[in-house]
TIMI-185666 format. One record per residue (C-alpha): x, y, z; residue number from 1; residue in one letter. Coordinates in Angstrom, 1 decimal, padded with zeros to 4 digits. Layout:
// TIMI-185666
+--------+--------+--------+------+------+
!      x !      y !      z ! resi ! resn !
+--------+--------+--------+------+------+
!      X !      Y !      Z !  NUM !    a !
...
+--------+--------+--------+------+------+
This chain:
// TIMI-185666
+--------+--------+--------+------+------+
!      x !      y !      z ! resi ! resn !
+--------+--------+--------+------+------+
! -043.2 !  067.0 ! -239.9 !    1 !    x !
! -040.1 !  067.3 ! -237.8 !    2 !    x !
! -037.4 !  066.9 ! -240.5 !    3 !    x !
! -035.6 !  064.3 ! -239.2 !    4 !    x !
! -035.3 !  060.4 ! -239.5 !    5 !    x !
! -035.9 !  059.6 ! -235.9 !    6 !    x !
! -039.0 !  057.5 ! -235.7 !    7 !    x !
! -038.0 !  056.3 ! -232.0 !    8 !    x !
! -039.6 !  059.2 ! -230.4 !    9 !    x !
! -042.9 !  061.3 ! -230.1 !   10 !    x !
! -046.6 !  060.1 ! -229.5 !   11 !    x !
! -047.5 !  056.2 ! -229.3 !   12 !    x !
! -050.4 !  056.0 ! -232.1 !   13 !    x !
! -048.0 !  055.4 ! -235.0 !   14 !    x !
! -046.0 !  052.5 ! -232.9 !   15 !    x !
! -049.5 !  051.2 ! -232.0 !   16 !    x !
! -050.6 !  051.1 ! -235.8 !   17 !    x !
! -047.4 !  049.6 ! -237.1 !   18 !    x !
! -047.6 !  046.8 ! -234.6 !   19 !    x !
! -050.5 !  045.9 ! -236.0 !   20 !    x !
! -048.8 !  044.9 ! -239.4 !   21 !    x !
! -045.2 !  044.1 ! -238.1 !   22 !    x !
! -045.7 !  043.4 ! -234.5 !   23 !    x !
! -043.8 !  040.8 ! -232.9 !   24 !    x !
! -044.0 !  039.8 ! -229.0 !   25 !    x !
! -041.2 !  037.4 ! -228.3 !   26 !    x !
! -041.2 !  035.0 ! -230.8 !   27 !    x !
! -044.9 !  035.4 ! -231.3 !   28 !    x !
! -046.0 !  037.2 ! -234.3 !   29 !    x !
! -048.5 !  039.6 ! -233.7 !   30 !    x !
! -048.7 !  041.6 ! -236.8 !   31 !    x !
! -050.4 !  040.7 ! -240.2 !   32 !    x !
! -047.2 !  040.8 ! -242.2 !   33 !    x !
! -043.7 !  041.0 ! -240.0 !   34 !    x !
! -041.7 !  040.7 ! -242.8 !   35 !    x !
! -042.9 !  043.3 ! -245.4 !   36 !    x !
! -040.9 !  046.4 ! -245.7 !   37 !    x !
! -041.9 !  049.9 ! -244.4 !   38 !    x !
! -041.8 !  053.5 ! -244.8 !   39 !    x !
! -043.0 !  055.3 ! -241.8 !   40 !    x !
! -044.2 !  058.8 ! -242.4 !   41 !    x !
! -045.1 !  061.4 ! -239.7 !   42 !    x !
! -047.5 !  063.9 ! -241.0 !   43 !    x !
! -049.5 !  065.0 ! -238.0 !   44 !    x !
! -048.6 !  067.3 ! -235.4 !   45 !    x !
! -049.9 !  066.2 ! -231.7 !   46 !    x !
! -052.2 !  069.3 ! -231.5 !   47 !    x !
! -054.4 !  071.2 ! -233.9 !   48 !    x !
! -055.7 !  069.9 ! -237.4 !   49 !    x !
! -054.3 !  072.7 ! -239.5 !   50 !    x !
! -054.1 !  072.7 ! -243.3 !   51 !    x !
! -050.6 !  072.0 ! -243.0 !   52 !    x !
! -051.1 !  068.6 ! -241.7 !   53 !    x !
! -053.0 !  067.7 ! -244.9 !   54 !    x !
! -049.8 !  069.2 ! -247.0 !   55 !    x !
! -047.7 !  066.8 ! -245.0 !   56 !    x !
! -049.8 !  063.9 ! -246.1 !   57 !    x !
! -049.7 !  064.9 ! -249.9 !   58 !    x !
! -045.6 !  065.4 ! -249.6 !   59 !    x !
! -045.5 !  061.6 ! -247.7 !   60 !    x !
! -047.6 !  060.4 ! -250.6 !   61 !    x !
! -045.0 !  061.7 ! -253.1 !   62 !    x !
! -042.0 !  060.2 ! -250.8 !   63 !    x !
! -044.0 !  056.8 ! -250.8 !   64 !    x !
! -044.1 !  056.9 ! -254.6 !   65 !    x !
! -040.5 !  058.0 ! -255.2 !   66 !    x !
! -039.5 !  055.1 ! -253.1 !   67 !    x !
! -041.8 !  052.5 ! -254.8 !   68 !    x !
! -044.5 !  052.0 ! -252.1 !   69 !    x !
! -047.4 !  049.5 ! -253.1 !   70 !    x !
! -049.6 !  049.7 ! -250.2 !   71 !    x !
! -050.3 !  052.8 ! -248.1 !   72 !    x !
! -051.7 !  052.5 ! -244.4 !   73 !    x !
! -053.5 !  055.7 ! -243.4 !   74 !    x !
! -054.9 !  055.5 ! -239.7 !   75 !    x !
! -056.0 !  059.2 ! -239.7 !   76 !    x !
! -058.9 !  061.6 ! -241.1 !   77 !    x !
! -059.8 !  064.9 ! -241.1 !   78 !    x !
! -063.5 !  066.0 ! -240.4 !   79 !    x !
! -065.6 !  068.8 ! -238.5 !   80 !    x !
! -062.3 !  070.7 ! -237.5 !   81 !    x !
! -062.3 !  072.0 ! -241.2 !   82 !    x !
! -065.2 !  070.4 ! -243.7 !   83 !    x !
! -068.9 !  069.9 ! -243.7 !   84 !    x !
! -070.5 !  066.7 ! -244.0 !   85 !    x !
! -071.5 !  067.2 ! -247.5 !   86 !    x !
! -067.7 !  067.6 ! -248.4 !   87 !    x !
! -067.2 !  064.1 ! -247.6 !   88 !    x !
! -067.5 !  063.4 ! -251.3 !   89 !    x !
! -063.7 !  062.4 ! -252.3 !   90 !    x !
! -063.5 !  065.2 ! -254.3 !   91 !    x !
! -063.0 !  068.3 ! -251.8 !   92 !    x !
! -060.3 !  067.6 ! -249.3 !   93 !    x !
! -056.7 !  068.2 ! -250.4 !   94 !    x !
! -055.9 !  064.2 ! -249.0 !   95 !    x !
! -058.8 !  062.5 ! -250.9 !   96 !    x !
! -057.5 !  063.9 ! -253.9 !   97 !    x !
! -054.0 !  063.4 ! -253.1 !   98 !    x !
! -055.6 !  059.6 ! -252.4 !   99 !    x !
! -056.9 !  059.6 ! -255.9 !  100 !    x !
! -053.6 !  060.6 ! -257.5 !  101 !    x !
! -051.8 !  058.0 ! -255.4 !  102 !    x !
! -054.0 !  055.3 ! -257.0 !  103 !    x !
! -053.5 !  056.4 ! -260.4 !  104 !    x !
! -049.9 !  055.9 ! -259.6 !  105 !    x !
! -050.5 !  052.4 ! -258.8 !  106 !    x !
! -050.7 !  052.5 ! -254.9 !  107 !    x !
! -053.7 !  051.0 ! -253.0 !  108 !    x !
! -054.3 !  053.4 ! -249.9 !  109 !    x !
! -056.0 !  051.6 ! -247.0 !  110 !    x !
! -057.7 !  054.1 ! -244.6 !  111 !    x !
! -059.5 !  054.1 ! -241.3 !  112 !    x !
! -063.3 !  054.8 ! -241.5 !  113 !    x !
! -063.1 !  057.1 ! -238.4 !  114 !    x !
! -064.4 !  057.3 ! -235.0 !  115 !    x !
! -067.2 !  059.4 ! -235.1 !  116 !    x !
! -070.1 !  056.7 ! -235.0 !  117 !    x !
! -071.4 !  058.1 ! -231.7 !  118 !    x !
! -070.6 !  061.9 ! -232.5 !  119 !    x !
! -073.1 !  064.3 ! -234.1 !  120 !    x !
! -070.7 !  064.0 ! -237.2 !  121 !    x !
! -071.4 !  060.0 ! -237.5 !  122 !    x !
! -070.1 !  059.8 ! -240.8 !  123 !    x !
! -066.6 !  058.9 ! -242.7 !  124 !    x !
! -063.7 !  061.3 ! -242.7 !  125 !    x !
! -061.3 !  062.1 ! -245.3 !  126 !    x !
! -059.5 !  060.6 ! -247.2 !  127 !    x !
! -061.4 !  057.7 ! -246.2 !  128 !    x !
! -064.3 !  059.3 ! -248.5 !  129 !    x !
! -062.2 !  058.8 ! -251.7 !  130 !    x !
! -063.4 !  056.4 ! -254.3 !  131 !    x !
! -060.0 !  054.7 ! -254.8 !  132 !    x !
! -059.7 !  054.1 ! -251.2 !  133 !    x !
! -059.9 !  051.0 ! -249.5 !  134 !    x !
! -061.7 !  052.0 ! -246.3 !  135 !    x !
! -062.1 !  050.1 ! -243.2 !  136 !    x !
! -064.8 !  050.0 ! -240.7 !  137 !    x !
! -064.4 !  048.6 ! -237.1 !  138 !    x !
! -066.2 !  045.6 ! -235.6 !  139 !    x !
! -066.4 !  044.6 ! -232.0 !  140 !    x !
! -064.6 !  041.1 ! -231.4 !  141 !    x !
! -067.0 !  040.4 ! -228.4 !  142 !    x !
! -070.1 !  041.1 ! -230.5 !  143 !    x !
! -069.1 !  039.9 ! -234.0 !  144 !    x !
! -070.2 !  043.1 ! -235.7 !  145 !    x !
! -070.2 !  046.9 ! -235.8 !  146 !    x !
! -068.5 !  048.7 ! -233.2 !  147 !    x !
! -070.2 !  051.4 ! -232.0 !  148 !    x !
! -067.5 !  054.1 ! -232.4 !  149 !    x !
! -067.0 !  053.2 ! -236.2 !  150 !    x !
! -067.9 !  056.0 ! -238.5 !  151 !    x !
! -071.0 !  055.1 ! -240.9 !  152 !    x !
! -071.0 !  055.6 ! -244.6 !  153 !    x !
! -072.0 !  056.4 ! -246.9 !  154 !    x !
! -070.2 !  059.2 ! -248.9 !  155 !    x !
! -071.7 !  062.6 ! -249.4 !  156 !    x !
! -072.5 !  061.8 ! -253.2 !  157 !    x !
! -074.1 !  058.1 ! -252.0 !  158 !    x !
! -070.9 !  055.8 ! -252.4 !  159 !    x !
! -070.7 !  053.0 ! -250.6 !  160 !    x !
! -068.2 !  053.5 ! -247.4 !  161 !    x !
! -066.6 !  051.8 ! -245.5 !  162 !    x !
! -065.5 !  048.9 ! -248.1 !  163 !    x !
! -064.7 !  046.6 ! -245.5 !  164 !    x !
! -064.5 !  045.9 ! -241.8 !  165 !    x !
! -062.1 !  044.2 ! -239.2 !  166 !    x !
! -061.4 !  044.2 ! -235.8 !  167 !    x !
! -061.8 !  047.7 ! -234.0 !  168 !    x !
! -060.3 !  046.2 ! -230.5 !  169 !    x !
! -057.0 !  045.1 ! -230.6 !  170 !    x !
! -053.5 !  044.3 ! -228.8 !  171 !    x !
! -051.1 !  046.8 ! -229.7 !  172 !    x !
! -047.5 !  047.7 ! -228.6 !  173 !    x !
! -046.6 !  050.7 ! -226.9 !  174 !    x !
! -043.4 !  052.0 ! -224.9 !  175 !    x !
! -043.9 !  049.4 ! -222.2 !  176 !    x !
! -045.2 !  046.4 ! -224.2 !  177 !    x !
! -048.4 !  045.3 ! -225.3 !  178 !    x !
! -052.0 !  046.6 ! -224.6 !  179 !    x !
! -055.5 !  046.4 ! -225.2 !  180 !    x !
! -056.7 !  049.6 ! -227.5 !  181 !    x !
! -059.6 !  050.4 ! -229.9 !  182 !    x !
! -060.2 !  052.4 ! -233.0 !  183 !    x !
! -060.6 !  052.2 ! -236.7 !  184 !    x !
! -056.7 !  053.3 ! -236.7 !  185 !    x !
! -056.4 !  049.5 ! -235.8 !  186 !    x !
! -059.1 !  047.9 ! -238.2 !  187 !    x !
! -057.1 !  049.6 ! -241.2 !  188 !    x !
! -053.4 !  048.2 ! -240.6 !  189 !    x !
! -055.1 !  044.6 ! -240.2 !  190 !    x !
! -056.5 !  044.7 ! -243.6 !  191 !    x !
! -053.6 !  046.5 ! -244.7 !  192 !    x !
! -051.1 !  043.4 ! -243.6 !  193 !    x !
! -053.7 !  041.3 ! -245.3 !  194 !    x !
! -053.4 !  043.2 ! -248.3 !  195 !    x !
! -049.3 !  043.0 ! -248.0 !  196 !    x !
! -049.9 !  039.1 ! -247.8 !  197 !    x !
! -052.2 !  038.9 ! -251.0 !  198 !    x !
! -049.7 !  041.2 ! -253.1 !  199 !    x !
! -046.7 !  039.0 ! -252.0 !  200 !    x !
! -049.0 !  035.7 ! -253.1 !  201 !    x !
! -050.2 !  037.8 ! -256.4 !  202 !    x !
! -047.6 !  040.3 ! -257.5 !  203 !    x !
! -049.0 !  040.7 ! -260.9 !  204 !    x !
! -052.3 !  042.2 ! -259.5 !  205 !    x !
! -052.6 !  046.0 ! -260.1 !  206 !    x !
! -054.0 !  048.0 ! -257.0 !  207 !    x !
! -057.4 !  048.2 ! -258.4 !  208 !    x !
! -057.5 !  044.3 ! -258.9 !  209 !    x !
! -056.2 !  044.0 ! -254.9 !  210 !    x !
! -058.9 !  046.3 ! -253.5 !  211 !    x !
! -061.5 !  044.3 ! -255.7 !  212 !    x !
! -060.3 !  041.1 ! -254.3 !  213 !    x !
! -060.5 !  042.0 ! -250.7 !  214 !    x !
! -063.9 !  043.4 ! -251.1 !  215 !    x !
! -065.1 !  040.0 ! -252.9 !  216 !    x !
! -063.3 !  037.9 ! -250.3 !  217 !    x !
! -065.6 !  039.8 ! -247.4 !  218 !    x !
! -068.2 !  037.9 ! -245.3 !  219 !    x !
! -071.4 !  039.7 ! -246.7 !  220 !    x !
! -070.3 !  040.3 ! -250.4 !  221 !    x !
! -072.2 !  040.7 ! -252.7 !  222 !    x !
! -074.3 !  042.3 ! -250.1 !  223 !    x !
! -073.1 !  045.6 ! -248.1 !  224 !    x !
! -074.4 !  048.1 ! -245.8 !  225 !    x !
! -073.1 !  051.4 ! -244.3 !  226 !    x !
! -071.6 !  050.0 ! -241.1 !  227 !    x !
! -069.8 !  047.0 ! -242.3 !  228 !    x !
! -069.2 !  047.4 ! -246.1 !  229 !    x !
! -068.9 !  044.1 ! -247.5 !  230 !    x !
! -068.0 !  042.7 ! -244.2 !  231 !    x !
! -064.6 !  041.1 ! -242.9 !  232 !    x !
! -062.0 !  040.2 ! -245.6 !  233 !    x !
! -061.2 !  036.2 ! -245.3 !  234 !    x !
! -058.0 !  034.4 ! -246.1 !  235 !    x !
! -060.0 !  031.3 ! -247.0 !  236 !    x !
! -061.6 !  032.6 ! -250.1 !  237 !    x !
! -058.3 !  032.8 ! -251.6 !  238 !    x !
! -057.5 !  029.1 ! -250.8 !  239 !    x !
! -060.8 !  028.0 ! -252.7 !  240 !    x !
! -063.0 !  027.5 ! -249.5 !  241 !    x !
! -066.1 !  029.5 ! -250.5 !  242 !    x !
! -069.0 !  029.0 ! -248.2 !  243 !    x !
! -071.9 !  030.1 ! -250.3 !  244 !    x !
! -074.7 !  027.7 ! -249.0 !  245 !    x !
! -077.8 !  029.6 ! -248.5 !  246 !    x !
! -079.1 !  029.7 ! -244.7 !  247 !    x !
! -082.7 !  031.2 ! -245.4 !  248 !    x !
! -085.6 !  031.5 ! -248.1 !  249 !    x !
! -087.9 !  034.1 ! -249.0 !  250 !    x !
! -091.5 !  033.5 ! -248.6 !  251 !    x !
! -094.1 !  036.2 ! -249.9 !  252 !    x !
! -097.4 !  036.3 ! -248.2 !  253 !    x !
! -100.2 !  038.8 ! -249.0 !  254 !    x !
! -098.3 !  042.0 ! -248.8 !  255 !    x !
! -095.5 !  040.8 ! -246.5 !  256 !    x !
! -092.2 !  039.3 ! -247.8 !  257 !    x !
! -090.8 !  036.9 ! -244.9 !  258 !    x !
! -087.1 !  035.6 ! -244.3 !  259 !    x !
! -087.5 !  032.2 ! -243.2 !  260 !    x !
! -084.3 !  030.5 ! -241.6 !  261 !    x !
! -083.7 !  027.2 ! -243.2 !  262 !    x !
! -084.4 !  024.0 ! -240.6 !  263 !    x !
! -080.5 !  022.7 ! -241.1 !  264 !    x !
! -079.3 !  026.2 ! -239.7 !  265 !    x !
! -081.8 !  026.8 ! -237.2 !  266 !    x !
! -080.0 !  026.2 ! -233.7 !  267 !    x !
! -081.6 !  028.2 ! -231.1 !  268 !    x !
! -079.3 !  027.2 ! -228.6 !  269 !    x !
! -076.7 !  029.0 ! -230.6 !  270 !    x !
! -078.5 !  032.3 ! -230.1 !  271 !    x !
! -077.1 !  035.5 ! -228.9 !  272 !    x !
! -078.5 !  038.9 ! -227.9 !  273 !    x !
! -076.5 !  041.7 ! -229.6 !  274 !    x !
! -077.2 !  045.3 ! -229.4 !  275 !    x !
! -079.0 !  046.0 ! -232.7 !  276 !    x !
! -078.9 !  049.0 ! -234.7 !  277 !    x !
! -080.3 !  051.0 ! -237.8 !  278 !    x !
! -078.8 !  053.2 ! -240.3 !  279 !    x !
! -078.5 !  056.2 ! -238.4 !  280 !    x !
! -076.4 !  054.1 ! -235.4 !  281 !    x !
! -079.9 !  054.1 ! -233.3 !  282 !    x !
! -079.9 !  051.1 ! -231.1 !  283 !    x !
! -083.1 !  049.1 ! -231.8 !  284 !    x !
! -082.7 !  046.6 ! -229.1 !  285 !    x !
! -080.6 !  046.5 ! -225.7 !  286 !    x !
! -079.8 !  043.3 ! -224.4 !  287 !    x !
! -078.1 !  042.5 ! -221.0 !  288 !    x !
! -077.2 !  038.8 ! -221.9 !  289 !    x !
! -074.0 !  038.5 ! -224.5 !  290 !    x !
! -072.3 !  035.6 ! -225.4 !  291 !    x !
! -068.7 !  036.6 ! -223.8 !  292 !    x !
! -066.7 !  035.2 ! -226.7 !  293 !    x !
! -068.5 !  034.4 ! -229.7 !  294 !    x !
! -065.4 !  034.3 ! -231.8 !  295 !    x !
! -065.2 !  031.0 ! -233.6 !  296 !    x !
! -068.8 !  030.2 ! -232.8 !  297 !    x !
! -072.1 !  030.4 ! -235.0 !  298 !    x !
! -073.5 !  034.0 ! -234.7 !  299 !    x !
! -077.0 !  033.9 ! -235.6 !  300 !    x !
! -077.3 !  037.6 ! -237.2 !  301 !    x !
! -079.1 !  038.5 ! -240.2 !  302 !    x !
! -077.9 !  041.4 ! -242.0 !  303 !    x !
! -080.5 !  043.0 ! -244.4 !  304 !    x !
! -080.7 !  046.1 ! -246.5 !  305 !    x !
! -083.4 !  047.5 ! -248.9 !  306 !    x !
! -082.0 !  049.2 ! -251.5 !  307 !    x !
! -083.6 !  051.6 ! -254.0 !  308 !    x !
! -083.5 !  051.8 ! -257.9 !  309 !    x !
! -080.2 !  054.1 ! -257.7 !  310 !    x !
! -078.4 !  051.8 ! -255.6 !  311 !    x !
! -078.9 !  053.5 ! -252.3 !  312 !    x !
! -079.6 !  051.9 ! -249.1 !  313 !    x !
! -082.8 !  053.3 ! -247.8 !  314 !    x !
! -082.6 !  050.9 ! -244.6 !  315 !    x !
! -080.3 !  048.5 ! -243.2 !  316 !    x !
! -080.1 !  046.4 ! -240.1 !  317 !    x !
! -078.7 !  043.7 ! -238.1 !  318 !    x !
! -081.4 !  041.4 ! -236.5 !  319 !    x !
! -080.8 !  038.9 ! -233.9 !  320 !    x !
! -082.3 !  035.2 ! -234.9 !  321 !    x !
! -084.6 !  033.9 ! -232.1 !  322 !    x !
! -086.9 !  032.3 ! -234.4 !  323 !    x !
! -087.6 !  030.8 ! -237.8 !  324 !    x !
! -089.4 !  033.7 ! -239.4 !  325 !    x !
! -086.9 !  036.6 ! -238.0 !  326 !    x !
! -088.1 !  039.3 ! -240.5 !  327 !    x !
! -090.8 !  040.5 ! -242.4 !  328 !    x !
! -091.0 !  043.3 ! -244.6 !  329 !    x !
! -094.0 !  045.2 ! -245.9 !  330 !    x !
+--------+--------+--------+------+------+
């Protein structure tokens, strides 16, 4: 944007994003991959969303390709300022088309899903809509599932987005040190740092293989929804620790299909009361009782979706488990 090499001035957003990958606080590592090598490109102007920004983004991809970059983190997106929801098809916007070209060049583009979840737009932006892009939604560390601001999928042509999720509330660096902030802009670099570590361990993986492996490691895989994608990627997956035990059974009764929690996994004392949501983001249940710190504890949440023959989800939801039969489907 400024045609100079000064990366220390300007708005703090880029610094905060970078700190999620490369950050340190004294001797404490704050970022996911602090020893990685970085190329920093400023493509946005502080005010306005002109087409020139997308052209800047394309130029940054070309520069990154020339410099030998393997992974691109993208913590920006273009939505209603220039596009209609039906254009979020991975083929229309300049940045989506550029992201697909970057993938053909061997780079993995990892993008924030967007922060339109509570707005009228709701859906992901671009280049997060591109098929080749690993799109990252945000989850709440407090509740353990979808952060309300995180944009929803699918794409306009009904492809799965986001692909995976990561924390959308983080500690990030600014001019004065570290501060708490939120947004999928910070979910994306967490997964980018994770991807960098995986690529270091597996340098022979292609960008396509890397993307697929991250999806396969996620907490909900092979299941998915349009709020979480395949869920949160796990490093344990790559150490051979695959927890694949089934916690429930399906029982057909008359015209109903019931989900029953197995006795071995039924612990009523562990229950929490989250804010539940459906595909359109509408809250189904609002609770005033929340576990203040569920991280590292069991979270009895049931994720389910109903998929049609075309592979599109007609319905999906997250249900709090407060009884052994938490769900019945007609």
